[in-house]
C-alpha positions as a Markdown table, in Angstrom:
| # | Residue | x | y | z |
|---|---|---|---|---|
| 1 | Met | 0.0 | 0.0 | 0.0 |
| 2 | Lys | 1.4 | 3.4 | -1.0 |
| 3 | Asp | 1.5 | 6.0 | 1.8 |
| 4 | Tyr | -1.2 | 8.6 | 1.6 |
| 5 | Leu | -3.3 | 10.9 | 3.7 |
| 6 | Val | -7.0 | 11.8 | 3.6 |
| 7 | Lys | -8.7 | 15.0 | 4.8 |
| 8 | Ala | -12.3 | 14.5 | 5.9 |
| 9 | Thr | -15.2 | 16.0 | 7.9 |
| 10 | Thr | -17.9 | 14.3 | 9.9 |
| 11 | Tyr | -20.6 | 15.2 | 12.4 |
| 12 | Asn | -22.1 | 17.5 | 9.8 |
| 13 | Gly | -18.9 | 19.4 | 9.4 |
| 14 | Met | -18.3 | 19.9 | 13.1 |
| 15 | Val | -15.3 | 17.6 | 13.2 |
| 16 | Arg | -12.3 | 17.8 | 10.9 |
| 17 | Ala | -10.3 | 14.6 | 10.5 |
| 18 | Tyr | -7.0 | 13.5 | 9.0 |
| 19 | Ala | -5.7 | 10.0 | 8.7 |
| 20 | Val | -2.5 | 8.7 | 7.1 |
| 21 | Thr | -0.6 | 5.5 | 6.3 |
| 22 | Ser | 3.1 | 6.3 | 6.6 |
| 23 | Thr | 4.8 | 2.9 | 6.7 |
| 24 | Asn | 7.0 | 3.4 | 3.6 |
| 25 | Thr | 7.9 | 7.0 | 4.5 |
| 26 | Val | 9.0 | 6.0 | 8.0 |
| 27 | Glu | 10.9 | 3.0 | 6.7 |
| 28 | Glu | 12.8 | 5.3 | 4.3 |
| 29 | Ala | 13.7 | 7.6 | 7.3 |
| 30 | Arg | 14.8 | 4.5 | 9.3 |
| 31 | Arg | 16.9 | 3.3 | 6.5 |
| 32 | Arg | 18.6 | 6.6 | 6.0 |
| 33 | Gln | 19.1 | 7.3 | 9.7 |
| 34 | Asp | 19.9 | 3.7 | 10.7 |
| 35 | Thr | 17.5 | 4.0 | 13.7 |
| 36 | Trp | 17.1 | 1.2 | 16.2 |
| 37 | Ala | 13.6 | 0.1 | 17.2 |
| 38 | Thr | 12.7 | 2.6 | 19.9 |
| 39 | Ala | 14.3 | 5.4 | 18.0 |
| 40 | Ser | 12.3 | 4.4 | 14.9 |
| 41 | Ala | 9.1 | 4.5 | 16.8 |
| 42 | Ala | 9.8 | 7.9 | 18.2 |
| 43 | Leu | 11.0 | 9.4 | 14.9 |
| 44 | Gly | 8.2 | 7.6 | 13.0 |
| 45 | Arg | 5.5 | 9.0 | 15.2 |
| 46 | Thr | 7.0 | 12.5 | 14.9 |
| 47 | Ile | 7.2 | 12.3 | 11.1 |
| 48 | Thr | 3.6 | 10.9 | 10.9 |
| 49 | Val | 2.2 | 13.8 | 12.9 |
| 50 | Thr | 4.3 | 16.3 | 10.9 |
| 51 | Ala | 2.9 | 14.9 | 7.7 |
| 52 | Met | -0.7 | 15.5 | 8.9 |
| 53 | Met | 0.1 | 19.0 | 10.2 |
| 54 | Ser | 1.7 | 19.8 | 6.9 |
| 55 | Ala | -1.5 | 18.8 | 5.1 |
| 56 | Met | -3.3 | 21.6 | 7.0 |
| 57 | Leu | -1.1 | 24.1 | 5.1 |
| 58 | Lys | -1.6 | 25.5 | 1.6 |
| 59 | Gly | 0.5 | 26.3 | -1.5 |
| 60 | Asp | 4.2 | 26.7 | -0.7 |
| 61 | Asp | 3.7 | 26.8 | 3.1 |
| 62 | Ser | 5.9 | 24.6 | 5.2 |
| 63 | Ile | 6.3 | 23.4 | 8.8 |
| 64 | Thr | 9.2 | 22.4 | 11.0 |
| 65 | Val | 8.7 | 20.4 | 14.2 |
| 66 | Lys | 11.3 | 20.0 | 16.9 |
| 67 | Val | 11.0 | 17.6 | 19.8 |
| 68 | Glu | 13.7 | 18.4 | 22.4 |
| 69 | Gly | 13.4 | 16.1 | 25.4 |
| 70 | Asp | 15.9 | 15.1 | 28.1 |
| 71 | Gly | 16.0 | 11.4 | 27.0 |
| 72 | Pro | 18.9 | 9.7 | 25.2 |
| 73 | Leu | 17.4 | 10.4 | 21.7 |
| 74 | Gly | 18.4 | 14.0 | 21.9 |
| 75 | Val | 16.7 | 16.4 | 19.5 |
| 76 | Met | 14.3 | 15.1 | 16.8 |
| 77 | Val | 13.4 | 17.3 | 13.9 |
| 78 | Ala | 10.8 | 16.8 | 11.1 |
| 79 | Asp | 9.6 | 19.1 | 8.4 |
| 80 | Gly | 7.0 | 18.9 | 5.7 |
| 81 | Asn | 5.0 | 20.9 | 3.2 |
| 82 | Ala | 1.5 | 21.0 | 1.8 |
| 83 | Asn | 2.5 | 18.7 | -1.1 |
| 84 | Gly | 3.0 | 15.7 | 1.1 |
| 85 | Asp | 6.8 | 15.8 | 1.2 |
| 86 | Val | 8.1 | 15.1 | 4.7 |
| 87 | Arg | 11.5 | 14.2 | 6.3 |
| 88 | Gly | 13.0 | 13.9 | 9.7 |
| 89 | Tyr | 16.1 | 13.0 | 11.7 |
| 90 | Val | 17.1 | 12.1 | 15.3 |
| 91 | Thr | 20.3 | 13.2 | 17.0 |
| 92 | Asn | 21.0 | 9.7 | 18.5 |
| 93 | Pro | 19.5 | 7.0 | 16.2 |
| 94 | His | 21.0 | 4.0 | 18.1 |
| 95 | Val | 18.6 | 4.0 | 21.0 |
| 96 | Asp | 16.5 | 1.0 | 22.0 |
| 97 | Phe | 15.0 | -0.4 | 25.2 |
| 98 | Asp | 13.0 | -3.3 | 26.5 |
| 99 | Leu | 9.3 | -3.0 | 26.0 |
| 100 | Asn | 7.4 | -0.9 | 28.6 |
| 101 | Glu | 4.8 | -2.2 | 31.1 |
| 102 | Gln | 2.1 | -2.1 | 28.3 |
| 103 | Gly | 4.3 | -4.3 | 26.1 |
| 104 | Lys | 5.1 | -1.4 | 23.7 |
| 105 | Leu | 8.3 | 0.3 | 22.6 |
| 106 | Asp | 9.3 | 2.6 | 25.4 |
| 107 | Val | 9.2 | 5.9 | 23.4 |
| 108 | Ala | 8.7 | 8.0 | 26.5 |
| 109 | Arg | 12.0 | 6.8 | 28.0 |
| 110 | Ala | 13.8 | 7.5 | 24.8 |
| 111 | Val | 12.3 | 11.0 | 24.3 |
| 112 | Gly | 12.3 | 12.0 | 27.9 |
| 113 | Ile | 9.5 | 13.6 | 29.9 |
| 114 | Gln | 11.1 | 17.0 | 30.4 |
| 115 | Gly | 11.7 | 19.5 | 27.5 |
| 116 | Asn | 9.7 | 21.2 | 24.8 |
| 117 | Ile | 8.0 | 20.7 | 21.5 |
| 118 | Ser | 8.2 | 23.6 | 19.1 |
| 119 | Val | 6.4 | 24.2 | 15.8 |
| 120 | Val | 7.5 | 26.8 | 13.2 |
| 121 | Lys | 5.2 | 27.5 | 10.3 |
| 122 | Asp | 6.5 | 29.3 | 7.2 |
| 123 | Leu | 3.3 | 30.7 | 5.7 |
| 124 | Gly | 5.0 | 33.1 | 3.3 |
| 125 | Leu | 4.5 | 36.1 | 5.6 |
| 126 | Lys | 7.0 | 38.5 | 6.9 |
| 127 | Asp | 7.3 | 36.5 | 10.2 |
| 128 | Asn | 6.9 | 32.8 | 10.8 |
| 129 | Phe | 4.3 | 31.4 | 13.2 |
| 130 | Thr | 6.0 | 29.8 | 16.2 |
| 131 | Gly | 4.4 | 27.8 | 18.9 |
| 132 | Gln | 6.0 | 26.0 | 21.8 |
| 133 | Val | 4.7 | 23.8 | 24.6 |
| 134 | Pro | 6.3 | 21.6 | 27.3 |
| 135 | Ile | 6.6 | 17.8 | 26.8 |
| 136 | Ile | 3.9 | 16.2 | 29.0 |
| 137 | Ser | 4.5 | 12.5 | 28.4 |
| 138 | Gly | 7.2 | 11.9 | 25.8 |
| 139 | Glu | 4.8 | 9.6 | 24.0 |
| 140 | Ile | 4.5 | 12.1 | 21.1 |
| 141 | Ser | 0.7 | 11.7 | 20.4 |
| 142 | Glu | -0.3 | 13.1 | 23.8 |
| 143 | Asp | 2.3 | 15.8 | 23.5 |
| 144 | Phe | 0.8 | 17.0 | 20.2 |
| 145 | Thr | -2.7 | 16.8 | 21.5 |
| 146 | Tyr | -1.5 | 19.2 | 24.2 |
| 147 | Tyr | 0.2 | 21.4 | 21.6 |
| 148 | Phe | -3.0 | 21.8 | 19.6 |
| 149 | Ala | -5.1 | 22.6 | 22.7 |
| 150 | Asn | -2.7 | 25.1 | 24.2 |
| 151 | Ser | -0.7 | 26.7 | 21.3 |
| 152 | Glu | -3.4 | 26.7 | 18.6 |
| 153 | Gln | -6.5 | 26.6 | 20.8 |
| 154 | Val | -8.0 | 23.8 | 18.8 |
| 155 | Pro | -9.4 | 20.8 | 20.8 |
| 156 | Ser | -7.8 | 17.8 | 19.1 |
| 157 | Ala | -7.0 | 14.2 | 19.5 |
| 158 | Val | -3.7 | 13.0 | 18.0 |
| 159 | Gly | -2.9 | 9.3 | 17.5 |
| 160 | Ala | 0.3 | 8.0 | 15.9 |
| 161 | Gly | 1.8 | 4.5 | 16.1 |
| 162 | Val | 4.7 | 2.5 | 14.6 |
| 163 | Leu | 5.3 | -1.2 | 14.7 |
| 164 | Val | 8.9 | -2.4 | 14.1 |
| 165 | Asn | 9.9 | -5.8 | 12.8 |
| 166 | Pro | 12.6 | -7.9 | 14.6 |
| 167 | Asp | 15.1 | -6.9 | 12.0 |
| 168 | His | 14.3 | -3.2 | 12.8 |
| 169 | Thr | 12.5 | -2.5 | 9.5 |
| 170 | Ile | 9.1 | -0.8 | 9.8 |
| 171 | Leu | 6.1 | -3.2 | 9.8 |
| 172 | Ala | 3.3 | -0.6 | 10.0 |
| 173 | Ser | 3.0 | 3.2 | 10.7 |
| 174 | Gly | 0.2 | 5.6 | 10.6 |
| 175 | Gly | -1.9 | 8.1 | 12.5 |
| 176 | Phe | -4.9 | 10.4 | 12.8 |
| 177 | Ile | -5.7 | 13.9 | 14.0 |
| 178 | Ile | -9.3 | 14.7 | 15.0 |
| 179 | Gln | -10.2 | 18.3 | 15.6 |
| 180 | Val | -13.5 | 19.7 | 17.0 |
| 181 | Met | -14.7 | 22.9 | 15.3 |
| 182 | Pro | -16.2 | 25.9 | 17.3 |
| 183 | Gly | -19.9 | 25.4 | 18.1 |
| 184 | Ala | -19.8 | 21.7 | 18.8 |
| 185 | Asp | -22.0 | 20.6 | 21.6 |
| 186 | Glu | -20.7 | 18.9 | 24.8 |
| 187 | Glu | -22.7 | 15.7 | 24.2 |
| 188 | Met | -21.0 | 15.2 | 20.8 |
| 189 | Ile | -17.6 | 15.9 | 22.3 |
| 190 | Thr | -18.1 | 13.4 | 25.1 |
| 191 | Arg | -19.2 | 10.7 | 22.7 |
| 192 | Leu | -16.2 | 11.4 | 20.5 |
| 193 | Glu | -13.8 | 11.3 | 23.4 |
| 194 | Glu | -15.2 | 7.9 | 24.4 |
| 195 | Lys | -14.8 | 6.5 | 20.9 |
| 196 | Ile | -11.2 | 7.7 | 20.7 |
| 197 | Gln | -10.3 | 6.3 | 24.2 |
| 198 | Thr | -11.5 | 2.8 | 23.2 |
| 199 | Phe | -10.1 | 2.9 | 19.7 |
| 200 | Pro | -7.6 | 0.2 | 18.7 |
| 201 | Asp | -3.9 | 1.0 | 18.3 |
| 202 | Ile | -3.6 | 2.8 | 14.9 |
| 203 | Ser | -0.4 | 0.9 | 14.0 |
| 204 | Lys | -2.3 | -2.4 | 14.4 |
| 205 | Leu | -5.1 | -1.2 | 12.2 |
| 206 | Ile | -2.5 | -0.3 | 9.5 |
| 207 | Arg | -0.9 | -3.7 | 9.9 |
| 208 | Glu | -4.2 | -5.4 | 9.3 |
| 209 | Gly | -4.4 | -3.5 | 6.0 |
| 210 | Asn | -6.9 | -0.8 | 6.9 |
| 211 | Ser | -6.8 | 2.3 | 4.6 |
| 212 | Pro | -7.0 | 5.9 | 6.0 |
| 213 | Glu | -10.6 | 6.0 | 4.9 |
| 214 | Gln | -11.4 | 2.7 | 6.6 |
| 215 | Ile | -9.7 | 3.9 | 9.8 |
| 216 | Leu | -12.0 | 7.0 | 9.9 |
| 217 | Glu | -15.1 | 5.0 | 9.0 |
| 218 | Arg | -14.3 | 2.7 | 11.9 |
| 219 | Leu | -13.8 | 5.6 | 14.3 |
| 220 | Phe | -16.9 | 7.4 | 13.2 |
| 221 | Asp | -19.0 | 4.3 | 12.6 |
| 222 | Asp | -22.3 | 6.0 | 13.4 |
| 223 | Gln | -21.6 | 9.1 | 11.3 |
| 224 | Glu | -21.1 | 9.9 | 7.6 |
| 225 | Val | -17.5 | 10.6 | 6.8 |
| 226 | Lys | -17.0 | 12.9 | 3.9 |
| 227 | Val | -13.5 | 12.6 | 2.4 |
| 228 | His | -12.5 | 15.8 | 0.7 |
| 229 | Glu | -8.9 | 15.1 | -0.5 |
| 230 | Gln | -6.3 | 12.3 | -0.8 |
| 231 | Leu | -2.7 | 13.4 | -0.6 |
| 232 | Pro | 0.3 | 11.1 | -1.4 |
| 233 | Ile | 2.9 | 11.1 | 1.4 |
| 234 | Ser | 6.6 | 10.4 | 0.9 |
| 235 | Phe | 10.1 | 11.0 | 2.4 |
| 236 | Gln | 11.6 | 13.8 | 0.3 |
| 237 | Cys | 14.8 | 15.6 | 1.2 |
| 238 | Lys | 15.5 | 19.2 | 0.0 |
| 239 | Cys | 19.2 | 18.9 | 0.1 |
| 240 | Ser | 21.4 | 19.2 | -3.0 |
| 241 | Lys | 25.0 | 19.9 | -3.9 |
| 242 | Asp | 23.9 | 23.4 | -5.1 |
| 243 | Arg | 22.5 | 24.2 | -1.7 |
| 244 | Val | 25.7 | 23.1 | 0.0 |
| 245 | Gln | 27.7 | 25.1 | -2.4 |
| 246 | Arg | 25.7 | 28.2 | -1.6 |
| 247 | Ala | 26.2 | 27.5 | 2.1 |
| 248 | Ile | 30.0 | 27.2 | 1.6 |
| 249 | Ile | 30.1 | 30.5 | -0.4 |
| 250 | Gly | 28.3 | 32.1 | 2.6 |
| 251 | Leu | 31.2 | 31.2 | 4.8 |
| 252 | Gly | 33.4 | 33.7 | 3.0 |
| 253 | Ser | 36.8 | 33.4 | 1.2 |
| 254 | Glu | 38.9 | 33.1 | 4.4 |
| 255 | Glu | 37.0 | 30.1 | 5.7 |
| 256 | Ile | 37.1 | 28.4 | 2.3 |
| 257 | Gln | 40.8 | 29.0 | 2.1 |
| 258 | Asn | 41.2 | 27.3 | 5.5 |
| 259 | Met | 39.3 | 24.2 | 4.1 |
| 260 | Ile | 41.8 | 24.1 | 1.2 |
| 261 | Asp | 44.9 | 24.6 | 3.4 |
| 262 | Glu | 43.9 | 22.3 | 6.3 |
| 263 | Asp | 41.7 | 19.5 | 4.6 |
| 264 | Gln | 42.5 | 19.8 | 0.9 |
| 265 | Gly | 38.8 | 19.7 | 0.3 |
| 266 | Ala | 35.5 | 19.5 | 2.1 |
| 267 | Glu | 32.7 | 17.1 | 3.0 |
| 268 | Ala | 29.2 | 17.8 | 4.1 |
| 269 | Thr | 26.5 | 15.3 | 5.3 |
| 270 | Cys | 22.8 | 16.1 | 5.3 |
| 271 | His | 21.2 | 15.6 | 8.7 |
| 272 | Phe | 18.0 | 14.3 | 7.2 |
| 273 | Cys | 19.0 | 11.9 | 4.5 |
| 274 | Asn | 22.7 | 11.3 | 5.3 |
| 275 | Glu | 23.6 | 12.1 | 1.7 |
| 276 | Val | 27.4 | 13.0 | 1.6 |
| 277 | Tyr | 28.6 | 15.9 | -0.6 |
| 278 | Gln | 32.3 | 16.1 | -1.4 |
| 279 | Phe | 34.2 | 19.1 | -2.7 |
| 280 | Ser | 37.7 | 19.0 | -4.2 |
| 281 | Glu | 40.4 | 21.7 | -3.8 |
| 282 | Gln | 39.6 | 22.9 | -7.3 |
| 283 | Glu | 35.9 | 23.1 | -6.5 |
| 284 | Leu | 36.6 | 25.1 | -3.4 |
| 285 | Glu | 38.9 | 27.4 | -5.3 |
| 286 | Thr | 36.0 | 28.1 | -7.7 |
| 287 | Leu | 33.6 | 28.7 | -4.8 |
| 288 | Lys | 36.1 | 31.0 | -3.2 |
| 289 | Gln | 36.1 | 33.1 | -6.4 |
| 290 | Ser | 32.4 | 33.3 | -6.2 |
| 291 | Thr | 32.6 | 35.1 | -2.9 |
| 292 | Lys | 34.2 | 38.0 | -4.7 |
| 293 | Ile | 31.4 | 38.5 | -7.2 |
């Protein structure tokens, strides 16, 4: 099944819903980052939520999410755009623990329970929108539920899950975001909360072959679900040798000369995809000349 996301409404337009399958996308991130099981689950959940948040954007808008806890994973960063492109990395990919008391990967221990989640949205305006909330559990889903309620003042339920194979590849990954619109009555909200609390693990539903549409239909089994859009989701990195060249030029001629004198070249590695870009002495000489233009 190819990864994709659906945007939908239900409860006569009073509830906005997103659901996504992200197995292939998270597997590509795992492959590039060489993450171990618990790190894969944490990064996968973060990438999955970021993909859904990106789908709330329009045009060329983009979003960057940073999870900065006090656990051994260090900082996790994911970004995405309204076209379904998403990517992410974790500072320390080789983190894994025994299963927690619930028999699940111990993401909270890896992320930590102290720290912050920050979200920066580039909406093409003069200033970016920035929101930040403290980490409340380290489980990612609960933390983003808290983010929506406190930073964007939108009552939301966020679910994201990742199942990892014994060989560390990704078995299943996906998620949902449910948002209640202004004017919803308390009875509807209570009924919805009860449904979400008893809903099966999203990753298990993905493993069973459920599509994003089927996940929402199962969640809102007594309501009509109107799907408004399908959006393909994939791991896409924005790095290129040209971007790295521009960054090197920005260092100035003196720093470039130091690279030539001390290292006889330069090498840069992308945090997100681990692509390595190498520059010979001659290439650096050419870039040094560009600083004088």
